[in-house]
C-alpha positions in Angstrom: -5.8 0.8 47.0 -4.1 -1.1 49.7 -1.7 -2.9 47.1 -0.4 0.3 45.5 2.0 1.6 48.1 3.5 -1.7 48.5 4.1 -2.4 44.9 5.8 1.0 44.4 8.0 0.4 47.4 9.1 -3.1 46.1 9.9 -1.4 42.7 11.9 1.2 44.3 13.9 -1.4 46.5 14.5 -3.5 43.3 16.0 -0.4 41.6 18.2 0.4 44.6 19.7 -3.2 44.7 21.2 -2.6 41.3 24.7 -1.4 41.7 25.1 0.8 38.6 27.3 3.7 39.9 26.8 7.1 41.2 25.0 8.6 38.2 22.4 6.0 38.4 21.9 6.5 42.1 21.3 10.3 41.5 18.8 9.5 38.7 17.2 7.0 41.0 16.6 9.6 43.6 14.8 11.9 41.0 12.7 8.8 39.9 11.8 8.2 43.4 10.5 11.7 44.1 8.5 11.5 41.0 7.1 8.2 41.9 5.8 9.5 45.3 3.8 12.2 43.4 2.5 9.6 41.0 1.5 7.5 44.0 -0.3 10.3 45.8 -2.4 11.0 42.7 -3.2 7.4 42.0 -4.3 6.8 45.5 -6.6 9.9 45.4 -8.2 8.7 42.2 -8.6 5.1 43.3 -10.2 6.1 46.5 -12.6 8.3 44.6 -13.6 5.6 42.3 -13.9 3.1 45.1 -16.5 5.3 46.6 -18.5 5.7 43.4 -18.4 2.0 42.7 -19.7 1.0 46.2 -22.9 3.0 45.4 -23.5 1.1 42.2 -27.1 -0.5 42.1 -27.9 -3.4 39.7 -31.4 -3.9 38.7 -33.3 -6.7 37.0 -32.0 -7.6 33.6 -35.4 -7.2 31.9 -35.8 -3.7 33.2 -34.5 -1.9 30.3 -35.5 1.5 31.3 -32.7 1.8 34.1 -30.4 -0.8 34.2 -27.6 0.9 36.2 -27.5 3.6 38.8 -24.2 5.4 39.1 -25.0 8.4 41.4 -21.5 9.9 41.3 -19.5 8.1 38.5 -21.7 8.9 35.7 -22.1 12.7 36.7 -18.9 12.8 34.7 -20.9 12.3 31.5 -23.4 15.4 32.1 -20.2 17.3 33.0 -18.7 16.6 29.5 -21.9 17.4 27.9 -22.0 21.0 29.4 -18.2 21.6 28.9 -17.8 24.0 25.9 -14.0 23.2 25.1 -13.9 19.4 24.7 -10.7 17.4 23.9 -10.7 14.9 21.2 -10.7 12.1 23.9 -13.7 13.8 25.7 -15.5 13.9 22.3 -14.9 10.2 21.7 -16.2 9.4 25.3 -19.3 11.4 24.6 -19.9 9.6 21.1 -19.4 6.3 22.9 -22.2 7.1 25.4 -24.6 8.4 22.7 -24.1 5.3 20.7 -24.2 2.5 23.4 -25.4 4.1 26.6 -27.8 7.0 25.9 -29.6 6.6 29.2 -26.7 8.4 31.0 -27.0 11.5 29.0 -28.6 14.7 30.0 -32.1 15.6 28.2 -32.8 19.0 26.9 -34.4 20.0 30.2 -31.3 19.0 32.2 -32.6 15.8 33.6 -30.9 12.5 33.4 -32.3 10.3 30.5 -33.8 7.2 31.8 -35.4 5.5 28.7 -34.0 4.6 25.4 -34.6 6.9 22.7 -37.1 5.8 20.0 -35.3 7.9 17.4 -33.0 6.2 15.2 -29.5 5.8 16.7 -26.6 7.7 15.6 -24.3 6.7 12.8 -21.4 4.3 14.0 -19.0 6.8 12.9 -20.4 9.2 15.6 -22.3 11.5 13.2 -25.9 12.2 14.0 -28.5 11.4 11.4 -30.5 14.0 9.9 -33.7 14.8 11.6 -35.7 15.4 8.4 -35.6 12.4 6.3 -36.6 12.6 2.7 -39.9 11.1 1.4 -39.6 7.3 1.1 -39.6 5.8 -2.3 -42.3 3.5 -3.1 -39.9 0.4 -2.8 -38.7 1.3 0.8 -39.5 -0.9 3.8 -41.8 1.1 6.1 -42.1 0.9 9.8 -45.7 -0.3 9.4 -44.6 -3.1 7.4 -41.9 -4.1 9.8 -44.4 -3.7 12.9 -47.0 -6.0 11.2 -44.3 -8.7 10.7 -43.1 -8.3 14.3 -46.7 -8.6 15.6 -47.0 -11.9 13.6 -43.9 -13.0 15.1 -45.0 -12.5 18.6 -48.4 -14.1 17.9 -46.6 -17.2 16.6 -43.9 -17.2 19.5 -45.7 -15.6 22.6 -42.6 -16.3 24.7 -40.8 -13.3 22.9 -43.4 -11.0 24.6 -42.4 -12.1 28.1 -39.2 -10.1 29.1 -38.5 -12.1 32.1 -38.1 -15.2 30.0 -36.7 -13.7 26.9 -34.0 -11.6 28.4 -33.2 -13.5 31.4 -32.4 -16.7 29.5 -30.7 -15.0 26.6 -27.1 -15.4 27.9 -26.2 -11.7 27.4 -25.1 -9.8 30.5 -26.9 -6.8 31.7 -24.7 -4.2 30.2 -24.6 -6.2 26.8 -28.6 -6.2 26.8 -28.5 -2.4 27.6 -26.0 -1.8 24.8 -27.9 -4.0 22.2 -31.4 -2.5 23.0 -30.1 1.1 23.1 -28.5 0.5 19.6 -31.1 -1.6 17.9 -34.2 -1.7 20.0 -36.7 0.6 21.6 -39.1 1.2 24.5 -41.9 -0.8 22.9 -42.7 -2.8 19.8 -43.7 0.3 17.8 -40.4 2.0 18.6 -38.4 -1.2 17.7 -40.2 -1.5 14.4 -39.4 2.1 13.6 -35.8 1.6 14.5 -35.5 -1.7 12.6 -37.3 -0.1 9.6 -34.6 2.6 9.5 -31.8 0.0 9.0 -33.5 -1.8 6.3 -35.4 1.1 4.7 -33.4 1.1 1.3 -32.5 -2.6 1.4 -35.7 -4.4 0.2 -33.6 -7.4 -0.5 -32.3 -7.6 3.0 -35.7 -7.3 4.5 -37.1 -10.1 2.2 -34.3 -12.4 3.2 -35.0 -11.7 7.0 -38.7 -12.4 6.6 -38.0 -15.7 4.9 -35.7 -16.7 7.7 -38.3 -15.6 10.3 -40.6 -18.2 8.9 -38.0 -20.8 9.8 -37.5 -19.3 13.2 -41.2 -19.5 13.9 -41.2 -23.1 12.7 -38.5 -24.1 15.2 -39.8 -22.0 18.0 -36.5 -21.5 19.5 -35.8 -18.2 21.6 -32.9 -16.0 20.6 -29.8 -16.5 22.8 -26.2 -15.3 22.7 -25.0 -18.9 21.5 -27.7 -19.2 18.8 -27.1 -15.6 17.6 -23.4 -15.4 17.5 -22.0 -18.9 17.4 -24.3 -21.5 15.8 -24.0 -20.7 12.2 -26.6 -23.2 11.1 -29.3 -21.8 13.4 -31.9 -19.5 11.8 -31.3 -16.9 14.4 -27.5 -16.6 13.4 -28.6 -16.5 9.7 -31.1 -13.8 10.5 -28.4 -11.7 12.3 -26.1 -12.1 9.2 -28.9 -11.1 6.9 -29.5 -7.9 8.9 -25.8 -7.1 8.9 -26.1 -6.9 5.2 -27.9 -3.7 5.5 -26.1 -0.7 4.2 -26.9 1.3 7.4 -25.6 -1.3 9.8 -22.0 -0.3 10.1 -19.1 -1.3 12.7 -16.3 0.4 10.8 -16.0 3.4 13.1 -13.7 3.7 16.0 -16.4 4.6 18.3 -18.6 1.6 17.5 -15.7 -0.8 17.8 -14.7 0.7 21.1 -18.2 0.3 22.4 -18.5 -3.2 21.4 -15.0 -4.1 22.9 -16.2 -2.4 26.2 -19.3 -4.5 26.1 -17.5 -7.7 25.2 -19.4 -8.1 22.0 -16.5 -8.2 19.4 -18.2 -11.1 17.9 -20.6 -8.7 16.2 -17.6 -7.1 14.5 -16.3 -10.3 13.1 -19.7 -11.4 11.7 -20.3 -8.0 10.3 -16.8 -7.8 8.6 -17.5 -11.5 7.2 -20.8 -10.4 5.6 -19.3 -7.0 4.3 -16.5 -9.1 2.7 -18.8 -11.3 1.0 -20.9 -8.4 -0.2 -17.8 -6.7 -1.7 -16.9 -9.8 -3.4 -20.4 -10.3 -4.9 -20.4 -6.7 -5.9 -17.2 -7.1 -7.5 -18.3 -10.0 -9.7 -21.6 -8.1 -10.8 -19.5 -4.9 -11.4 -17.0 -6.8 -13.5 -19.8 -8.3 -15.4 -21.8 -5.0 -15.9 -18.5 -3.1 -17.0 -18.3 -2.0 -20.6 -17.1 -4.8 -22.8 -13.5 -4.6 -24.1 -13.5 -2.0 -26.9 -13.6 -3.7 -30.4 -12.3 -1.4 -33.4 -12.9 -2.5 -37.1 -10.1 -1.1 -39.3 -10.2 -1.0 -43.1 -7.2 -3.0 -44.4 -4.7 -1.6 -46.9 -4.1 -3.6 -50.2 -0.8 -4.9 -48.9 -2.5 -6.3 -45.7 -5.3 -8.1 -47.7 -2.9 -9.7 -50.2 -0.2 -10.9 -47.7 -3.0 -12.3 -45.3 -4.6 -14.0 -48.4 -1.4 -15.9 -49.1 -1.1 -17.0 -45.4 -4.7 -18.4 -45.8 -3.8 -20.2 -48.9 -0.5 -21.6 -47.6 -2.4 -22.6 -44.3 -5.1 -24.4 -46.2 -2.9 -26.9 -48.2 -3.4 -29.9 -46.1 -5.5 -32.7 -47.6 -9.1 -33.1 -46.7 -10.6 -36.5 -45.8 -14.3 -37.8 -45.9 -15.3 -40.8 -43.8 -18.6 -42.5 -43.3 -18.8 -44.6 -40.1 -21.5 -46.9 -38.9 -22.4 -47.0 -35.3 -19.7 -48.9 -33.4 -20.3 -51.7 -30.8 -18.6 -49.6 -28.1 -21.1 -46.8 -28.7 -18.4 -44.2 -29.4 -17.4 -42.9 -32.8 -13.5 -42.5 -32.9 -11.6 -40.7 -35.7 -7.9 -40.2 -35.2 -5.6 -37.6 -36.6 -8.2 -34.8 -36.8 -6.8 -31.4 -37.2 -9.8 -29.3 -38.4 -13.5 -30.4 -38.7 -14.8 -29.1 -42.1 -18.4 -30.7 -41.9 -20.2 -33.5 -40.0 -23.6 -35.2 -40.4 -25.4 -37.9 -38.6 -28.6 -40.0 -39.2 -29.6 -42.4 -41.8 -30.8 -42.1 -45.3 -34.2 -43.2 -46.7 -36.8 -41.8 -49.0 -38.1 -39.5 -46.2 -34.9 -39.0 -44.2 -31.5 -37.3 -44.7 -28.5 -36.9 -42.5 -28.6 -34.0 -40.1 -26.1 -31.4 -40.3 -24.3 -31.4 -36.7 -21.0 -29.5 -37.9 -21.4 -26.7 -35.2 -22.0 -29.1 -32.5 -19.1 -31.3 -33.4 -16.7 -28.4 -33.7 -17.8 -27.2 -30.2 -17.3 -30.7 -28.7 -13.9 -31.1 -30.6 -11.8 -28.1 -29.2 -8.3 -29.6 -28.1 -6.6 -32.7 -29.2 -6.1 -34.8 -32.4 -8.6 -37.8 -31.7 -12.2 -37.1 -32.2 -14.4 -39.1 -29.8 -18.3 -38.7 -29.8 -20.7 -41.0 -28.1 -23.5 -42.4 -30.3 -26.0 -41.0 -27.7 -24.7 -37.5 -27.9 -25.0 -37.5 -31.9 -28.6 -38.9 -31.5 -29.5 -36.0 -29.0 -28.1 -33.5 -31.5 -30.0 -35.0 -34.3 -33.2 -35.1 -32.2 -33.0 -31.6 -31.6 -33.5 -30.9 -35.4 -36.1 -33.6 -36.4 -37.8 -34.6 -33.1 -37.2 -37.8 -31.2 -40.5 -39.5 -31.5 -40.9 -38.9 -35.2 -37.2 -40.0 -36.0 -37.4 -43.2 -33.9 -40.8 -44.2 -35.5 -39.6 -43.4 -39.0 -36.3 -45.4 -38.5 -38.2 -48.4 -37.0 -40.5 -48.4 -39.9 -37.8 -48.1 -42.5 -35.8 -51.0 -40.8 -38.8 -53.3 -40.8 -39.5 -52.4 -44.5 -36.0 -53.3 -45.4 -35.8 -56.5 -43.2 -33.2 -54.9 -40.9 -30.8 -53.8 -43.7 -31.6 -50.1 -43.5 -32.2 -47.6 -40.8 -28.7 -47.9 -39.3 -27.1 -44.7 -38.0 -24.3 -43.3 -40.2 -21.7 -40.6 -39.2 -20.3 -38.5 -42.1 -17.2 -36.5 -41.3 -15.1 -34.3 -43.5 -11.8 -33.1 -41.8 -8.3 -32.0 -42.5 -5.7 -34.4 -41.1 -3.8 -33.2 -38.0 -0.7 -35.2 -39.0 -0.1 -33.1 -42.1 -1.2 -29.8 -40.4 1.5 -30.5 -37.7 4.1 -31.7 -40.1 5.3 -28.4 -41.6 9.0 -28.6 -42.1 11.5 -25.9 -41.7 10.7 -24.5 -45.2 7.0 -24.2 -44.4 7.9 -22.3 -41.1 10.4 -20.1 -42.6 7.9 -19.2 -45.5 5.1 -18.4 -42.9 7.6 -16.5 -40.8 8.5 -14.4 -43.9 4.9 -13.6 -44.6 4.2 -12.9 -41.0 7.1 -10.3 -41.1 5.7 -8.8 -44.4 2.1 -8.6 -42.9 3.7 -6.9 -39.7 5.5 -4.2 -41.8 2.2 -3.6 -43.6 0.3 -3.1 -40.4 3.0 -0.8 -39.1 2.7 1.2 -42.2 -0.9 1.9 -41.5 -0.5 2.4 -37.8 -2.6 -0.6 -36.7 0.4 -1.9 -34.5 3.0 0.4 -32.9 6.3 0.2 -34.9 8.5 0.9 -31.9 6.7 -1.3 -29.3 9.4 -3.5 -27.7 11.1 -3.9 -31.2 14.5 -3.9 -29.5 13.5 -5.7 -26.3 13.8 -9.3 -27.4 16.2 -10.1 -24.5 13.4 -9.4 -21.9 11.5 -12.6 -22.5 14.6 -14.6 -21.5 15.6 -12.5 -18.5 12.0 -12.4 -17.2 12.4 -16.2 -16.2 15.1 -15.2 -13.7 13.1 -12.1 -12.6 10.1 -14.2 -11.8 12.3 -16.8 -10.1 12.9 -14.3 -7.4 9.2 -14.3 -6.8 8.9 -17.9 -6.9 11.8 -18.4 -4.5 10.1 -16.2 -1.9 6.8 -18.1 -2.3 8.7 -21.4 -1.9 10.2 -19.8 1.4 6.8 -18.9 2.6 5.4 -22.4 1.9 8.4 -24.0 3.5 8.1 -22.0 6.7 4.5 -23.3 7.1 5.8 -26.7 8.0 9.6 -26.5 8.6 11.9 -24.2 10.6 13.4 -21.4 8.8 17.0 -22.6 9.5 16.5 -25.7 7.5 15.6 -23.8 4.3 18.3 -24.4 1.4 19.4 -20.9 1.1 22.8 -21.6 -0.5 21.4 -24.3 -3.1 18.6 -21.8 -3.9 21.1 -19.0 -4.7 23.3 -21.5 -6.7 20.3 -22.3 -8.7 19.2 -18.8 -9.3 22.6 -17.7 -10.7 22.9 -20.9 -12.6 19.7 -20.3 -14.5 20.7 -16.6 -14.9 23.9 -17.6 -16.5 22.1 -19.8 -19.0 19.6 -17.2 -19.8 22.5 -14.6 -20.3 24.2 -17.1 -22.7 21.1 -17.5 -24.7 20.8 -13.6 -25.0 24.4 -13.4 -25.9 24.0 -15.8 -28.8 20.9 -14.1 -30.0 21.5 -10.4 -29.4 25.4 -9.9 -28.4 27.4 -9.4 -25.4 26.0 -5.9 -24.5 22.4 -7.1 -24.4 23.4 -10.2 -22.3 25.6 -8.4 -19.8 25.2 -4.7 -19.9 21.4 -4.3 -20.5 18.9 -3.0 -18.1 17.2 -6.6 -18.3 20.4 -8.2 -17.0 20.9 -5.7 -14.2 17.3 -6.0 -13.2 18.0 -9.8 -12.4 21.7 -9.5 -11.2 21.3 -6.6 -8.7 18.3 -8.4 -6.7 20.4 -11.5 -7.1 23.1 -9.9 -5.1 20.8 -8.4 -2.4 19.3 -11.9 -2.1 22.7 -13.3 -1.9 23.5 -11.1 1.0 20.3 -11.7 2.9 20.3 -15.4 2.3 23.9 -15.7 3.1 23.4 -14.1 6.6 20.5 -16.3 7.3 22.6 -19.4 6.2 25.3 -18.4 8.5 22.8 -17.8 11.5 21.3 -21.0 10.7 24.4 -23.1 11.3 24.5 -23.0 15.2 20.9 -24.1 15.2 21.7 -26.9 12.8 24.5 -27.9 15.0 22.4 -28.0 18.1 19.5 -29.7 16.2 21.0 -32.0 13.6 18.0 -34.1 13.2 15.6 -31.2 13.8 11.9 -31.6 13.1 10.9 -34.2 10.7 7.7 4.6 -12.4 7.5 3.7 -16.1 6.1 4.9 -19.6 2.5 3.7 -19.2 1.9 3.7 -23.1 4.6 0.9 -23.2 2.9 -1.0 -20.2 1.2 -3.4 -22.6 1.8 -6.1 -25.2 0.5 -6.5 -28.7 -0.6 -9.8 -30.0 -1.1 -10.1 -33.8 -3.4 -13.0 -34.5 -4.7 -14.7 -37.8 -8.2 -16.2 -36.9 -9.8 -18.9 -39.2 -12.4 -16.6 -40.6 -13.0 -12.9 -40.8 -13.7 -11.2 -37.4 -15.8 -8.1 -38.4 -19.0 -9.7 -37.5 -21.4 -9.1 -34.5 -20.7 -12.7 -33.3 -16.9 -12.4 -33.5 -17.2 -8.9 -31.7 -19.1 -10.5 -28.8 -16.5 -13.4 -28.5 -13.6 -10.9 -28.1 -15.7 -8.8 -25.5 -16.3 -12.1 -23.5 -12.8 -13.8 -23.8 -11.1 -11.9 -21.0 -11.9 -8.6 -19.4 -8.2 -7.8 -19.0 -7.9 -7.3 -22.7 -7.4 -3.5 -23.3 -8.4 -3.3 -26.7 -9.2 -5.4 -29.9 -8.3 -4.1 -33.4 -10.2 -6.0 -36.3 -9.0 -5.7 -39.9 -12.3 -5.2 -41.8 -12.9 -8.1 -44.1 -9.8 -9.9 -42.8 -8.9 -12.6 -40.4 -6.2 -10.4 -38.8 -6.9 -9.3 -35.2 -4.5 -7.2 -32.9 -5.0 -7.6 -29.1 -3.6 -5.1 -26.8 -3.2 -6.9 -23.4 -1.4 -6.2 -20.2 2.0 -7.5 -19.7 3.3 -10.0 -16.8 1.2 -13.1 -16.1 -1.9 -11.8 -17.6 -0.3 -12.1 -21.2 0.1 -15.8 -20.6 -3.3 -16.4 -19.0 -5.1 -14.5 -22.0 -3.0 -16.5 -24.5 -3.8 -19.8 -22.7 -7.5 -18.9 -22.6 -7.5 -18.0 -26.3 -5.8 -21.4 -27.1 -8.6 -23.3 -25.3 -11.4 -21.1 -26.9 -10.2 -21.1 -30.5 -8.4 -24.1 -31.8 -7.5 -22.9 -35.3 -6.1 -19.4 -34.4 -2.5 -18.5 -34.9 -0.2 -15.9 -33.3 1.8 -14.0 -35.7 4.0 -12.1 -33.4 4.0 -10.5 -29.9 5.0 -6.8 -29.7 7.4 -7.1 -32.9 9.0 -10.5 -31.5 8.6 -13.6 -33.5 9.5 -15.9 -30.6 8.7 -16.2 -26.8 9.8 -18.1 -23.9 7.2 -20.2 -22.3 7.6 -22.3 -19.0 5.8 -25.5 -18.3 6.1 -28.0 -15.4 6.0 -31.8 -15.4 6.3 -34.5 -13.0 10.0 -35.5 -12.6 9.1 -39.1 -13.6 7.4 -37.8 -16.8 9.8 -35.3 -18.0 11.2 -37.2 -21.1 7.9 -38.3 -22.1 6.5 -34.8 -21.9 9.5 -33.1 -23.7 9.2 -35.9 -26.4 5.5 -35.3 -26.8 6.0 -31.5 -27.2 8.9 -31.8 -29.7 7.0 -34.3 -31.9 3.7 -32.3 -31.9 5.0 -28.7 -32.3 7.6 -27.8 -34.8 10.3 -25.4 -34.2 10.1 -25.7 -30.3 13.4 -26.0 -28.4 13.8 -26.9 -24.7 16.5 -24.4 -23.4 16.4 -24.5 -19.6 15.4 -27.4 -17.3 15.7 -27.1 -13.5 14.1 -28.2 -10.2 13.9 -26.2 -7.0 16.2 -27.8 -4.3 13.3 -28.1 -1.8 11.6 -30.4 -4.3 14.7 -32.2 -5.1 15.6 -32.9 -1.4 12.2 -34.3 -0.6 11.1 -36.2 -3.8 7.5 -37.5 -4.3 5.0 -38.5 -6.6 4.1 -34.7 -7.0 7.7 -33.5 -7.4 7.8 -31.3 -10.5 10.5 -30.1 -12.9 10.5 -26.8 -14.7 10.9 -26.8 -18.4 11.5 -23.5 -20.3 10.9 -23.6 -24.2 11.8 -21.3 -26.9 8.5 -21.2 -28.9 7.9 -19.5 -32.3 4.9 -17.1 -32.1 3.4 -19.1 -35.1 3.4 -22.3 -32.9 2.5 -20.8 -29.5 -1.2 -21.6 -29.5 -0.7 -25.0 -30.7 2.1 -25.4 -28.0 -0.4 -24.4 -25.4 -3.0 -26.9 -26.6 -0.4 -29.6 -26.6 0.6 -28.9 -23.1 -3.1 -29.0 -22.0 -3.5 -32.3 -23.7 -0.6 -34.0 -21.9 -1.8 -35.4 -18.6 1.6 -34.9 -16.7 2.1 -31.4 -17.8 0.9 -28.0 -16.6 1.2 -24.7 -18.3 3.0 -22.1 -15.9 3.7 -18.7 -17.7 4.5 -17.0 -21.1 7.2 -14.3 -20.3 6.5 -11.0 -21.7 8.8 -8.2 -23.1 7.7 -5.2 -21.0 10.6 -3.2 -19.6 
């Protein structure tokens, strides 16, 4: 009160000292008059509040029926209760008091409430709860159950029944204790049990978790304190609070609730509640995704053309030679077979009058998913055999047979029939051309029967090339964001980044020109989608580069709306066996939940996947390549080739590119680049980006090869959506 006139006088004196002309002097006179009125009003208000606060009487912390006595100040609250036309602010103030300080409200008889209500508290949004609750279902938590558990807790921890000890040493202030008891407690144990039961009434799982934690609390014997409840995450009291906050009726998302906690200096409760709610949403999201209906699988009766063409493709694919080898147990304990492309059959064991080799084909195929060298430990094969014939019987019978043959018999054998990988991967240009022709004929047959859309991206072949530059925009911004985490913004290579972007864009445009002509390369919507943001980025980055120059000079060393029916892609696959079986349908339903639809040709190995575009396309294909080694992509949305980007360590680029070129026919490296930030600060993890032109027929084998190379990482398959 004494400081206010002095502060305002100094402010006016400061304004007068500014020589800013006659117009300002006139304005200052009007401001000075208004400030005098404000000063008088503030002084009157402050003096009134000063007299009110002088009459505040603090009572003992454990006297929860009347913590504070404000004879004059809190007469404002009853006044607001009686007021008929309340403003929005006044309504919020009343909600705040109902929620966190009900002892200052008037009762129905007009007297000031001096005890905490035993009724369930109001909803945190400010809406009162219904007085008449529906009958409780049999699985609900009852107040009698909660009361019995609280009695057991007090019997085992008698100190909780001593208010002076429990509350006085809790570390909570008086007003914090009042707020918490008013919100979650009661006047006695029965009222507290009824209140607590309301919160967990429909959450049997929450109450079960709480009772389990209470046993740990009783074993330790520690009293609840502010530190243990809010800050010591490993303490059972803190875990008990988190478990309670998982109840659906505990809510701190309302404005009133947050205002009250902020006023009581209990914002930690909001933080803990938000963390638990986030974990609940994540866990519910996982359960919801798992419980969602499986991807729709549709079985379609094929036409005669589809069946005949697909039969030719199967015959042409199965022309590789089959090899059968019989191996004895090696000294290393690991059976090794090189150049394996496809496992036909596998058997393991030993042959005698009473024993035969066990069929382990399914287990070997599951074990051998990616690669060309089959390696299986002897112990693994023995485990698979014992699952069939029994370990004790097999060991005893083999020992007896070995003794009877003086050690000559009874030795383990591994018989493998397979198709060589070298032959399967050495299709020349003639084979690829033949299969491409058959794939085109099959596509036409599927279009004729409306299995796939005839017009879906049929004229959008250029998009897979321009999508690299389009996604570079995203990657450049990601690099900038990561760069700013450890380096000042003015050291970012704005100009080299722009130069790289337009260099890659020009390479992509030239590829499109060679394939589709000048108009597609430089006058298509795909090109404009890349070049216009490029100009905008050039304008912004250019300005930032200019602004960075003075700072670089000062610190040279520095610090060390589209068609939704086309928002999809169609993948035409040829699988190793017919897919209209229940097991195959379950496989497609589990492969990836982002798959919109699966179309299966009845009695055929042809499958059409309807999937989303963008990065999801590549992720689904990558998952398919890992899950099904022998599948083959015939086309993607009427396109026979696609652009795929991988990354490799700079020191291993030649090795990676050579390995890919040798393993996958028809693949061409079209663009190779390295971002300037990585080039300026080379290290063991510096990577080079490699963009390949990949025929769809080789796509899955390409992805499998990339996963097989230790220094190479799959990044993205670029889609055709426009």
